[in-house]
gemmi code that builds the backbone of each chain (N, CA, C; Angstrom):
import gemmi

chains = {
    "A": [
        ("UNK", (0.844, -1.191, 0.000), (0.000, 0.000, 0.000), (0.878, 1.238, 0.000)),
        ("UNK", (0.540, 2.216, -0.865), (1.313, 3.441, -0.913), (1.057, 4.260, 0.340)),
        ("UNK", (2.055, 5.076, 0.708), (1.940, 5.855, 1.947), (0.806, 6.851, 1.896)),
        ("UNK", (0.638, 7.512, 0.757), (-0.424, 8.505, 0.598), (-1.119, 8.217, -0.727)),
        ("UNK", (-2.425, 8.038, -0.653), (-3.182, 7.693, -1.853), (-4.259, 8.730, -2.135)),
        ("UNK", (-4.430, 9.012, -3.407), (-5.466, 9.947, -3.857), (-6.079, 9.411, -5.135)),
        ("UNK", (-7.330, 9.741, -5.357), (-7.980, 9.450, -6.630), (-7.377, 10.401, -7.659)),
        ("UNK", (-6.765, 9.882, -8.718), (-6.090, 10.774, -9.670), (-7.036, 11.656, -10.472)),
        ("UNK", (-8.352, 11.292, -10.508), (-9.287, 12.047, -11.320), (-9.098, 11.712, -12.790)),
        ("UNK", (-9.411, 12.602, -13.734), (-9.763, 13.994, -13.441), (-11.202, 14.158, -12.978)),
        ("UNK", (-11.392, 15.180, -12.165), (-12.717, 15.610, -11.789), (-13.060, 16.778, -12.720)),
        ("UNK", (-14.079, 16.578, -13.522), (-14.546, 17.647, -14.413), (-15.857, 18.173, -13.869)),
        ("UNK", (-15.855, 19.424, -13.413), (-17.062, 19.981, -12.797), (-17.387, 21.317, -13.429)),
        ("UNK", (-18.667, 21.710, -13.434), (-19.035, 23.025, -13.968), (-18.718, 24.116, -12.944)),
        ("UNK", (-18.538, 25.313, -13.450), (-18.346, 26.462, -12.553), (-19.473, 26.523, -11.534)),
        ("UNK", (-19.122, 26.855, -10.308), (-20.123, 26.992, -9.255), (-20.409, 25.717, -8.505)),
        ("UNK", (-19.897, 24.601, -9.003), (-20.145, 23.325, -8.337), (-19.320, 23.212, -7.062)),
        ("UNK", (-19.746, 22.288, -6.221), (-18.972, 21.922, -5.041), (-18.305, 20.581, -5.326)),
        ("UNK", (-17.027, 20.491, -5.008), (-16.288, 19.257, -5.281), (-15.464, 18.900, -4.055)),
        ("UNK", (-15.332, 17.607, -3.811), (-14.581, 17.141, -2.640), (-13.553, 16.099, -3.056)),
        ("UNK", (-12.377, 16.211, -2.458), (-11.314, 15.235, -2.687), (-10.976, 14.556, -1.364)),
        ("UNK", (-10.673, 13.278, -1.449), (-10.197, 12.565, -0.276), (-8.772, 12.093, -0.477)),
        ("UNK", (-8.116, 11.862, 0.627), (-6.733, 11.382, 0.612), (-6.586, 10.448, 1.799)),
        ("UNK", (-5.985, 9.303, 1.613), (-5.739, 8.392, 2.727), (-4.241, 8.217, 2.923)),
        ("UNK", (-3.848, 8.018, 4.185), (-2.436, 7.832, 4.487), (-2.268, 6.607, 5.364)),
        ("UNK", (-1.112, 5.996, 5.293), (-0.916, 4.715, 5.970), (-0.151, 4.820, 7.278)),
        ("UNK", (0.627, 5.893, 7.454), (1.473, 5.993, 8.640), (0.722, 6.676, 9.778)),
        ("UNK", (0.378, 5.912, 10.784), (-0.400, 6.451, 11.907), (0.392, 7.445, 12.741)),
        ("UNK", (1.717, 7.495, 12.533), (2.542, 8.451, 13.278), (2.584, 9.820, 12.606)),
        ("UNK", (1.852, 9.980, 11.524), (1.861, 11.256, 10.799), (1.408, 12.373, 11.707)),
        ("UNK", (2.081, 13.511, 11.578), (1.856, 14.612, 12.504), (1.152, 15.804, 11.884)),
        ("UNK", (1.537, 16.144, 10.670), (0.991, 17.342, 10.035), (0.501, 16.980, 8.645)),
        ("UNK", (-0.455, 17.767, 8.196), (-1.112, 17.455, 6.935), (-1.352, 18.756, 6.169)),
        ("UNK", (-1.206, 18.663, 4.866), (-1.316, 19.862, 4.042), (-2.005, 19.527, 2.730)),
        ("UNK", (-2.608, 20.527, 2.131), (-3.006, 20.463, 0.732), (-2.169, 21.480, -0.037)),
        ("UNK", (-1.542, 20.995, -1.099), (-0.813, 21.858, -2.014), (-1.536, 21.858, -3.347)),
        ("UNK", (-1.342, 22.934, -4.086), (-1.922, 23.050, -5.414), (-0.776, 23.139, -6.406)),
        ("UNK", (-0.917, 22.428, -7.524), (0.098, 22.491, -8.566), (-0.570, 22.755, -9.906)),
        ("UNK", (-0.267, 23.897, -10.479), (-0.752, 24.211, -11.818), (0.131, 23.515, -12.846)),
        ("UNK", (-0.409, 23.353, -14.053), (0.288, 22.611, -15.094), (1.672, 23.209, -15.347)),
        ("UNK", (2.701, 22.375, -15.258), (4.083, 22.751, -15.531), (4.591, 23.846, -14.585)),
        ("UNK", (4.012, 23.900, -13.394), (4.463, 24.842, -12.373), (4.835, 24.085, -11.105)),
        ("UNK", (5.443, 24.798, -10.164), (5.797, 24.159, -8.907), (4.597, 24.111, -7.957)),
        ("UNK", (4.589, 23.180, -7.017), (3.510, 23.130, -6.025), (3.555, 24.345, -5.099)),
        ("UNK", (2.368, 24.768, -4.682), (2.283, 25.860, -3.709), (1.288, 25.473, -2.631)),
        ("UNK", (1.592, 25.881, -1.399), (0.725, 25.535, -0.287), (-0.651, 26.163, -0.463)),
        ("UNK", (-1.685, 25.331, -0.363), (-3.060, 25.826, -0.372), (-3.520, 26.067, 1.060)),
        ("UNK", (-3.396, 25.041, 1.876), (-3.743, 25.185, 3.283), (-3.224, 24.027, 4.108)),
        ("UNK", (-2.974, 24.314, 5.370), (-2.662, 23.247, 6.311), (-3.982, 22.633, 6.763)),
        ("UNK", (-3.900, 21.440, 7.310), (-5.098, 20.744, 7.769), (-4.975, 20.507, 9.261)),
        ("UNK", (-5.893, 21.043, 10.025), (-5.838, 20.922, 11.472), (-6.860, 19.898, 11.952)),
        ("UNK", (-6.594, 19.359, 13.116), (-7.437, 18.290, 13.651), (-8.894, 18.706, 13.784)),
        ("UNK", (-9.094, 19.973, 14.086), (-10.455, 20.467, 14.295), (-11.125, 20.848, 12.984)),
        ("UNK", (-10.399, 20.703, 11.879), (-10.939, 21.156, 10.598), (-10.718, 22.646, 10.450)),
        ("UNK", (-10.536, 23.098, 9.252), (-10.331, 24.525, 9.052), (-10.835, 24.956, 7.680)),
        ("UNK", (-11.159, 26.231, 7.619), (-11.783, 26.789, 6.439), (-11.016, 28.029, 6.012)),
        ("UNK", (-10.888, 28.195, 4.712), (-10.250, 29.397, 4.173), (-11.043, 29.805, 2.946)),
        ("UNK", (-11.971, 30.719, 3.135), (-12.823, 31.141, 2.038), (-13.670, 29.990, 1.527)),
        ("UNK", (-13.491, 29.669, 0.266), (-14.294, 28.603, -0.346), (-13.738, 27.203, -0.063)),
        ("UNK", (-12.629, 27.139, 0.617), (-11.939, 25.869, 0.833), (-12.081, 25.405, 2.288)),
        ("UNK", (-12.436, 24.133, 2.446), (-12.539, 23.550, 3.783), (-11.751, 22.259, 3.814)),
        ("UNK", (-10.893, 22.129, 4.823), (-10.092, 20.916, 4.979), (-10.492, 20.214, 6.259)),
        ("UNK", (-10.528, 18.899, 6.205), (-10.874, 18.104, 7.386), (-9.879, 16.963, 7.527)),
        ("UNK", (-9.664, 16.575, 8.779), (-8.757, 15.476, 9.098), (-9.505, 14.465, 9.954)),
        ("UNK", (-9.395, 13.210, 9.605), (-9.957, 12.128, 10.417), (-8.810, 11.186, 10.757)),
        ("UNK", (-8.254, 11.376, 11.963), (-7.074, 10.571, 12.362), (-7.443, 9.105, 12.550)),
        ("UNK", (-8.627, 8.849, 13.048), (-9.023, 7.462, 13.310), (-9.064, 6.648, 12.024)),
        ("UNK", (-9.582, 7.263, 10.977), (-9.682, 6.572, 9.693), (-8.521, 6.907, 8.776)),
        ("UNK", (-7.655, 7.785, 9.213), (-6.449, 8.166, 8.462), (-6.803, 8.693, 7.077)),
        ("UNK", (-7.686, 9.674, 7.065), (-7.923, 10.343, 5.799), (-8.092, 11.833, 6.003)),
        ("UNK", (-7.844, 12.542, 4.905), (-7.942, 13.999, 4.853), (-8.852, 14.344, 3.686)),
        ("UNK", (-9.602, 15.400, 3.848), (-10.469, 15.804, 2.754), (-10.295, 17.289, 2.456)),
        ("UNK", (-10.623, 17.635, 1.224), (-10.629, 19.038, 0.803), (-11.933, 19.286, 0.067)),
        ("UNK", (-12.663, 20.286, 0.504), (-13.931, 20.652, -0.122), (-13.771, 22.026, -0.756)),
        ("UNK", (-14.151, 22.131, -2.005), (-14.122, 23.423, -2.697), (-15.551, 23.787, -3.067)),
        ("UNK", (-15.999, 24.907, -2.552), (-17.354, 25.373, -2.861), (-17.304, 26.429, -3.958)),
        ("UNK", (-18.402, 26.546, -4.695), (-18.518, 27.593, -5.714), (-17.262, 27.633, -6.591)),
        ("UNK", (-16.924, 26.523, -7.172), (-15.657, 26.402, -7.893), (-15.570, 27.407, -9.051)),
        ("UNK", (-14.341, 27.889, -9.243), (-14.028, 28.867, -10.280), (-13.150, 28.208, -11.346)),
        ("UNK", (-13.142, 28.807, -12.521), (-12.272, 28.303, -13.585), (-10.823, 28.257, -13.110)),
        ("UNK", (-10.446, 29.238, -12.301), (-9.065, 29.338, -11.822), (-8.708, 28.267, -10.790)),
        ("UNK", (-9.686, 27.499, -10.345), (-9.391, 26.400, -9.424), (-8.845, 25.179, -10.161)),
        ("UNK", (-8.902, 25.193, -11.472), (-8.395, 24.063, -12.254), (-6.908, 23.880, -11.988)),
        ("UNK", (-6.555, 22.713, -11.482), (-5.173, 22.429, -11.086), (-5.130, 20.993, -10.585)),
        ("UNK", (-3.946, 20.576, -10.164), (-3.801, 19.295, -9.470), (-3.622, 19.583, -7.994)),
        ("UNK", (-4.366, 18.869, -7.161), (-4.334, 19.085, -5.717), (-3.578, 17.927, -5.060)),
        ("UNK", (-2.528, 18.284, -4.365), (-1.634, 17.305, -3.757), (-1.869, 17.229, -2.257)),
        ("UNK", (-2.097, 16.041, -1.787), (-2.207, 15.791, -0.352), (-0.799, 15.511, 0.179)),
        ("UNK", (-0.422, 16.129, 1.270), (0.932, 15.976, 1.811), (0.845, 15.606, 3.284)),
        ("UNK", (1.585, 14.579, 3.635), (1.589, 14.085, 5.006), (3.002, 14.186, 5.558)),
        ("UNK", (3.121, 14.683, 6.770), (4.432, 14.885, 7.371), (4.572, 14.099, 8.670)),
        ("UNK", (5.702, 13.416, 8.838), (6.055, 12.844, 10.128), (7.551, 13.050, 10.305)),
        ("UNK", (7.923, 13.629, 11.414), (9.315, 14.001, 11.635), (9.745, 14.953, 10.538)),
        ("UNK", (10.838, 14.613, 9.888), (11.334, 15.481, 8.812), (10.856, 15.030, 7.442)),
        ("UNK", (10.037, 14.018, 7.404), (9.595, 13.474, 6.122), (8.298, 14.109, 5.652)),
        ("UNK", (8.284, 14.541, 4.421), (7.072, 15.000, 3.769), (6.783, 14.021, 2.645)),
        ("UNK", (5.613, 13.409, 2.690), (5.245, 12.453, 1.654), (4.096, 13.044, 0.853)),
        ("UNK", (4.307, 13.177, -0.438), (3.311, 13.754, -1.328), (2.475, 12.655, -1.960)),
        ("UNK", (1.186, 12.877, -2.009), (0.324, 11.995, -2.779), (0.498, 12.280, -4.253)),
        ("UNK", (-0.040, 11.410, -5.107), (0.120, 11.575, -6.554), (-0.696, 12.720, -7.126)),
        ("UNK", (-1.649, 13.231, -6.341), (-2.433, 14.365, -6.801), (-3.749, 13.974, -7.432)),
        ("UNK", (-4.705, 14.888, -7.310), (-6.016, 14.755, -7.954), (-6.190, 15.929, -8.896)),
        ("UNK", (-6.473, 15.612, -10.139), (-6.606, 16.673, -11.146), (-8.051, 17.162, -11.201)),
        ("UNK", (-8.197, 18.480, -11.127), (-9.513, 19.119, -11.199), (-9.567, 20.016, -12.423)),
        ("UNK", (-10.634, 19.864, -13.199), (-10.914, 20.785, -14.295), (-12.281, 21.398, -14.052)),
        ("UNK", (-12.310, 22.716, -13.929), (-13.578, 23.431, -13.778), (-13.951, 23.975, -15.148)),
        ("UNK", (-15.137, 23.604, -15.596), (-15.546, 23.907, -16.968), (-16.525, 25.069, -16.998)),
        ("UNK", (-16.449, 25.914, -18.025), (-17.377, 27.058, -18.109), (-18.784, 26.590, -18.434)),
    ],
    "B": [
        ("UNK", (9.842, 39.329, -1.210), (11.248, 38.955, -1.197), (11.519, 37.838, -2.191)),
        ("UNK", (12.775, 37.499, -2.352), (13.155, 36.479, -3.312), (12.695, 35.121, -2.830)),
        ("UNK", (12.224, 34.332, -3.782), (11.820, 32.974, -3.475), (12.962, 32.025, -3.726)),
        ("UNK", (12.623, 30.751, -3.817), (13.610, 29.726, -4.139), (13.913, 29.809, -5.629)),
        ("UNK", (15.173, 29.820, -5.970), (15.535, 29.833, -7.386), (16.322, 28.583, -7.735)),
        ("UNK", (16.169, 28.153, -8.967), (16.859, 26.965, -9.450), (17.450, 27.267, -10.821)),
        ("UNK", (18.583, 26.641, -11.074), (19.187, 26.806, -12.398), (19.893, 25.517, -12.797)),
        ("UNK", (19.937, 25.223, -14.101), (19.223, 25.933, -15.155), (17.729, 25.608, -15.097)),
        ("UNK", (16.935, 26.330, -15.856), (15.506, 26.025, -15.886), (15.249, 24.804, -16.773)),
        ("UNK", (16.073, 24.654, -17.791), (15.990, 23.498, -18.683), (17.382, 22.988, -18.964)),
        ("UNK", (17.511, 21.671, -19.027), (18.795, 21.067, -19.351), (18.550, 19.858, -20.240)),
        ("UNK", (19.168, 19.885, -21.411), (19.125, 18.736, -22.302), (20.532, 18.164, -22.365)),
        ("UNK", (20.652, 16.884, -22.133), (21.960, 16.263, -22.119), (21.908, 14.915, -22.820)),
        ("UNK", (23.062, 14.400, -23.119), (23.142, 13.092, -23.750), (23.335, 12.017, -22.691)),
        ("UNK", (22.810, 10.872, -22.970), (22.974, 9.725, -22.074), (24.454, 9.525, -21.771)),
        ("UNK", (24.737, 9.316, -20.481), (26.102, 9.077, -20.062), (26.846, 10.297, -19.544)),
        ("UNK", (26.300, 11.489, -19.823), (26.941, 12.705, -19.334), (26.547, 12.981, -17.878)),
        ("UNK", (27.355, 13.784, -17.214), (27.030, 14.221, -15.852), (26.328, 15.585, -15.915)),
        ("UNK", (25.400, 15.809, -14.961), (24.744, 17.103, -14.890), (24.752, 17.598, -13.443)),
        ("UNK", (24.755, 18.933, -13.309), (24.657, 19.573, -11.993), (23.483, 20.523, -11.994)),
        ("UNK", (22.639, 20.377, -11.002), (21.467, 21.234, -10.848), (21.641, 22.033, -9.562)),
        ("UNK", (21.292, 23.316, -9.659), (21.560, 24.203, -8.527), (20.264, 24.712, -7.907)),
        ("UNK", (20.289, 24.870, -6.586), (19.140, 25.415, -5.860), (19.624, 26.490, -4.889)),
        ("UNK", (18.996, 27.663, -4.977), (19.242, 28.736, -4.008), (17.996, 28.880, -3.142)),
        ("UNK", (18.076, 28.450, -1.890), (16.866, 28.513, -1.047), (16.598, 29.937, -0.576)),
        ("UNK", (15.454, 30.105, 0.055), (15.143, 31.391, 0.664), (16.107, 31.630, 1.828)),
        ("UNK", (16.623, 32.845, 1.888), (17.615, 33.163, 2.912), (17.047, 32.906, 4.307)),
        ("UNK", (17.851, 32.198, 5.108), (17.434, 31.918, 6.484), (16.694, 30.606, 6.656)),
        ("UNK", (16.279, 29.991, 5.557), (15.603, 28.696, 5.668), (16.637, 27.614, 5.974)),
        ("UNK", (16.363, 26.847, 7.008), (17.349, 25.847, 7.413), (17.146, 24.501, 6.733)),
        ("UNK", (15.940, 24.221, 6.315), (15.650, 22.923, 5.705), (15.589, 23.069, 4.187)),
        ("UNK", (16.148, 22.080, 3.485), (16.152, 22.085, 2.019), (15.886, 20.677, 1.527)),
        ("UNK", (14.995, 20.571, 0.567), (14.578, 19.271, 0.034), (14.787, 19.260, -1.479)),
        ("UNK", (15.105, 18.098, -2.000), (15.093, 17.848, -3.437), (14.061, 16.770, -3.729)),
        ("UNK", (13.290, 16.996, -4.814), (12.302, 16.043, -5.279), (12.470, 15.841, -6.773)),
        ("UNK", (11.959, 14.723, -7.247), (11.909, 14.457, -8.677), (10.447, 14.247, -9.046)),
        ("UNK", (10.048, 14.808, -10.173), (8.679, 14.617, -10.653), (8.723, 14.240, -12.120)),
        ("UNK", (8.400, 12.992, -12.385), (8.320, 12.535, -13.767), (6.996, 13.002, -14.349)),
        ("UNK", (6.926, 13.039, -15.662), (5.759, 13.559, -16.376), (4.491, 12.832, -15.923)),
        ("UNK", (3.528, 13.587, -15.440), (2.252, 13.026, -15.042), (2.276, 12.257, -13.733)),
        ("UNK", (3.379, 12.339, -13.021), (3.524, 11.602, -11.765), (3.586, 12.550, -10.566)),
        ("UNK", (3.552, 11.977, -9.371), (3.679, 12.759, -8.152), (5.129, 13.069, -7.837)),
        ("UNK", (5.338, 13.778, -6.733), (6.681, 14.131, -6.315), (7.351, 12.958, -5.614)),
        ("UNK", (8.589, 12.727, -5.956), (9.360, 11.636, -5.369), (10.495, 12.261, -4.551)),
        ("UNK", (10.506, 12.026, -3.256), (11.532, 12.586, -2.376), (12.908, 12.024, -2.740)),
        ("UNK", (13.909, 12.897, -2.793), (15.270, 12.461, -3.071), (16.185, 12.604, -1.852)),
        ("UNK", (16.298, 13.834, -1.322), (17.251, 14.087, -0.256), (16.811, 15.313, 0.538)),
        ("UNK", (17.225, 15.346, 1.814), (16.817, 16.414, 2.723), (18.025, 16.886, 3.510)),
        ("UNK", (18.182, 18.204, 3.612), (19.232, 18.823, 4.414), (18.583, 19.647, 5.523)),
        ("UNK", (19.146, 19.558, 6.715), (18.667, 20.368, 7.829), (19.878, 20.899, 8.577)),
        ("UNK", (20.107, 22.192, 8.460), (21.213, 22.834, 9.166), (22.529, 22.123, 8.893)),
        ("UNK", (23.251, 21.836, 9.946), (24.546, 21.176, 9.826), (24.463, 19.669, 10.041)),
        ("UNK", (23.230, 19.162, 10.156), (23.062, 17.725, 10.382), (23.379, 16.942, 9.118)),
        ("UNK", (23.672, 15.668, 9.298), (23.910, 14.797, 8.147), (22.634, 14.719, 7.322)),
        ("UNK", (22.742, 14.818, 6.003), (21.543, 14.792, 5.168), (20.860, 13.435, 5.181)),
        ("UNK", (19.563, 13.458, 4.947), (18.785, 12.235, 4.780), (18.791, 11.889, 3.296)),
        ("UNK", (19.559, 10.875, 2.933), (19.731, 10.516, 1.533), (18.856, 9.327, 1.141)),
        ("UNK", (17.898, 9.006, 1.978), (17.162, 7.752, 1.797), (16.378, 7.687, 0.490)),
        ("UNK", (16.099, 8.829, -0.136), (15.321, 8.816, -1.366), (16.143, 8.758, -2.638)),
        ("UNK", (17.443, 8.865, -2.536), (18.258, 8.856, -3.753), (18.127, 7.492, -4.437)),
        ("UNK", (17.795, 7.470, -5.726), (17.483, 6.209, -6.391), (18.688, 5.343, -6.700)),
        ("UNK", (19.863, 5.913, -6.803), (21.060, 5.116, -7.080), (22.294, 5.921, -6.680)),
        ("UNK", (23.442, 5.258, -6.722), (24.677, 5.968, -6.347), (25.145, 6.939, -7.425)),
        ("UNK", (24.399, 7.026, -8.509), (24.732, 8.046, -9.508), (24.258, 9.433, -9.064)),
        ("UNK", (23.399, 9.437, -8.066), (22.832, 10.691, -7.569), (23.560, 11.098, -6.288)),
        ("UNK", (23.919, 12.374, -6.197), (24.504, 12.907, -4.972), (24.115, 14.368, -4.841)),
        ("UNK", (24.208, 14.891, -3.649), (23.867, 16.292, -3.430), (24.722, 16.848, -2.313)),
        ("UNK", (24.968, 18.136, -2.418), (25.720, 18.858, -1.393), (24.967, 20.132, -1.062)),
        ("UNK", (25.220, 20.599, 0.140), (24.695, 21.910, 0.523), (25.833, 22.644, 1.214)),
        ("UNK", (26.280, 23.707, 0.586), (27.455, 24.414, 1.085), (27.029, 25.586, 1.966)),
        ("UNK", (27.666, 25.669, 3.127), (27.425, 26.803, 4.017), (25.994, 26.921, 4.465)),
        ("UNK", (25.274, 25.833, 4.427), (23.888, 25.872, 4.860), (22.982, 26.643, 3.940)),
        ("UNK", (23.447, 26.901, 2.712), (22.625, 27.693, 1.806), (22.445, 26.965, 0.477)),
        ("UNK", (23.236, 27.329, -0.518), (23.077, 26.779, -1.864), (23.285, 25.270, -1.867)),
        ("UNK", (22.475, 24.585, -2.690), (22.613, 23.138, -2.820), (22.797, 22.777, -4.285)),
        ("UNK", (23.563, 21.725, -4.509), (23.785, 21.212, -5.863), (23.429, 19.735, -5.884)),
        ("UNK", (22.592, 19.350, -6.836), (22.264, 17.946, -7.065), (23.034, 17.509, -8.304)),
        ("UNK", (23.808, 16.467, -8.160), (24.615, 15.962, -9.275), (24.124, 14.586, -9.685)),
        ("UNK", (23.941, 14.416, -10.981), (23.580, 13.104, -11.524), (24.704, 12.703, -12.468)),
        ("UNK", (25.344, 11.595, -12.145), (26.440, 11.105, -12.986), (25.917, 10.084, -13.977)),
        ("UNK", (26.592, 10.033, -15.128), (26.257, 9.019, -16.149), (24.748, 8.954, -16.358)),
        ("UNK", (24.169, 10.069, -16.758), (22.711, 10.152, -16.865), (22.136, 9.078, -17.764)),
        ("UNK", (20.941, 8.647, -17.399), (20.175, 7.661, -18.152), (18.867, 8.304, -18.602)),
        ("UNK", (18.221, 7.725, -19.584), (16.974, 8.298, -20.086), (15.900, 8.343, -19.008)),
        ("UNK", (15.910, 7.390, -18.105), (14.898, 7.378, -17.044), (15.109, 8.488, -16.018)),
        ("UNK", (16.229, 9.207, -16.125), (16.457, 10.350, -15.234), (15.696, 11.584, -15.719)),
        ("UNK", (15.149, 11.528, -16.917), (14.396, 12.671, -17.447), (13.204, 12.955, -16.550)),
        ("UNK", (13.137, 14.193, -16.071), (12.086, 14.587, -15.122), (12.285, 16.060, -14.795)),
        ("UNK", (11.361, 16.588, -14.008), (11.568, 17.914, -13.406), (12.113, 17.698, -12.007)),
        ("UNK", (13.204, 18.369, -11.709), (13.809, 18.270, -10.385), (13.464, 19.546, -9.612)),
        ("UNK", (12.735, 19.347, -8.530), (12.234, 20.459, -7.725), (12.993, 20.560, -6.415)),
        ("UNK", (13.311, 21.773, -6.045), (13.942, 22.051, -4.768), (12.954, 22.841, -3.919)),
        ("UNK", (12.933, 22.569, -2.638), (12.065, 23.313, -1.727), (12.839, 23.658, -0.471)),
        ("UNK", (12.540, 24.807, 0.114), (13.147, 25.137, 1.400), (12.051, 25.462, 2.402)),
        ("UNK", (12.420, 25.352, 3.665), (11.462, 25.572, 4.729), (12.172, 26.210, 5.914)),
        ("UNK", (11.492, 27.150, 6.578), (12.127, 27.774, 7.736), (12.184, 26.859, 8.953)),
        ("UNK", (11.349, 25.822, 8.923), (11.291, 24.897, 10.040), (11.457, 23.490, 9.510)),
        ("UNK", (12.018, 22.617, 10.327), (12.114, 21.222, 9.930), (10.878, 20.495, 10.418)),
        ("UNK", (10.339, 19.655, 9.576), (9.267, 18.785, 10.021), (7.946, 19.481, 10.249)),
        ("UNK", (7.284, 19.100, 11.297), (5.903, 19.503, 11.530), (5.717, 21.007, 11.500)),
        ("UNK", (4.728, 21.444, 10.774), (4.403, 22.861, 10.700), (5.215, 23.641, 9.693)),
        ("UNK", (6.201, 23.028, 9.084), (7.064, 23.765, 8.178), (6.569, 23.740, 6.759)),
        ("UNK", (5.954, 24.833, 6.315), (5.543, 24.932, 4.922), (6.762, 24.879, 4.033)),
        ("UNK", (6.645, 24.203, 2.925), (7.729, 24.134, 1.952), (7.472, 25.119, 0.837)),
        ("UNK", (8.504, 25.848, 0.469), (8.444, 26.805, -0.631), (9.267, 26.218, -1.773)),
        ("UNK", (8.615, 26.038, -2.898), (9.253, 25.358, -4.011), (9.851, 26.350, -5.001)),
        ("UNK", (10.957, 25.934, -5.592), (11.494, 26.642, -6.738), (10.754, 26.203, -7.993)),
        ("UNK", (11.058, 26.863, -9.122), (10.346, 26.562, -10.365), (10.769, 25.248, -11.012)),
        ("UNK", (11.843, 24.656, -10.498), (12.270, 23.365, -11.023), (13.264, 23.473, -12.170)),
        ("UNK", (13.990, 22.382, -12.372), (14.847, 22.207, -13.546), (14.294, 21.035, -14.340)),
        ("UNK", (13.970, 21.313, -15.595), (13.449, 20.242, -16.463), (14.635, 19.589, -17.150)),
        ("UNK", (14.899, 18.340, -16.809), (16.034, 17.601, -17.368), (15.538, 16.623, -18.421)),
        ("UNK", (16.151, 16.702, -19.586), (15.850, 15.756, -20.663), (17.132, 15.050, -21.047)),
        ("UNK", (17.118, 13.743, -20.938), (18.276, 12.930, -21.302), (17.970, 12.231, -22.611)),
        ("UNK", (18.752, 12.535, -23.630), (18.509, 11.967, -24.966), (19.188, 10.624, -25.147)),
    ],
}
model = gemmi.Model(1)
for chain_id, residues in chains.items():
    chain = gemmi.Chain(chain_id)
    for i, (resn, *xyz) in enumerate(residues, 1):
        res = gemmi.Residue()
        res.name, res.seqid = resn, gemmi.SeqId(i, " ")
        for name, pos in zip(("N", "CA", "C"), xyz):
            atom = gemmi.Atom()
            atom.name, atom.element = name, gemmi.Element(name[0])
            atom.pos, atom.b_iso = gemmi.Position(*pos), 0.0
            res.add_atom(atom)
        chain.add_residue(res)
    model.add_chain(chain)
structure = gemmi.Structure()
structure.add_model(model)
structure.setup_entities()
């Protein structure tokens, strides 16, 4: 089993839709969790950290379920500019393990 | 302020040649990571530097790969006797903190093509 797994997609959704991505991780010692965004042929950039209590940043909501070892990202009212690959990242100690990413295409 | 920079942005080389890829992290960042990303794939961890500690080389795929970080700042990733399967984007990231809570700031990457 891979350390961090994601549905590769693509998720094709119309503008204004709500879309959710899940990510599962295998290492129960994982300490920190992040969602990064990567545009085509660009470097990854931090979208948001994921806290145990769940957190929201505008249209984006991240949740963590330690018992089931999964993380989710919800995007509401999706925009064309949200089209990208979303990378789930799990950290334990000095190790950052990136998931393969989920590709999102928001269609006009 | 200045972000992470990498050079060259593109490198085309012939199989069997050696290449050097450079990373300039954000000033003051103590942690530095190298990753490899093949076309359409996720990021693959290669090596990690933290301050003056011994680097974590556990991700290096073979002994043809090596990396140095001089003076706790600039890092160079060297690939000897390149093979076609080495073709990928090599990404460098730095972080002000090691481990938990440390956001990684990525450079634009070096796109390596081995003919």
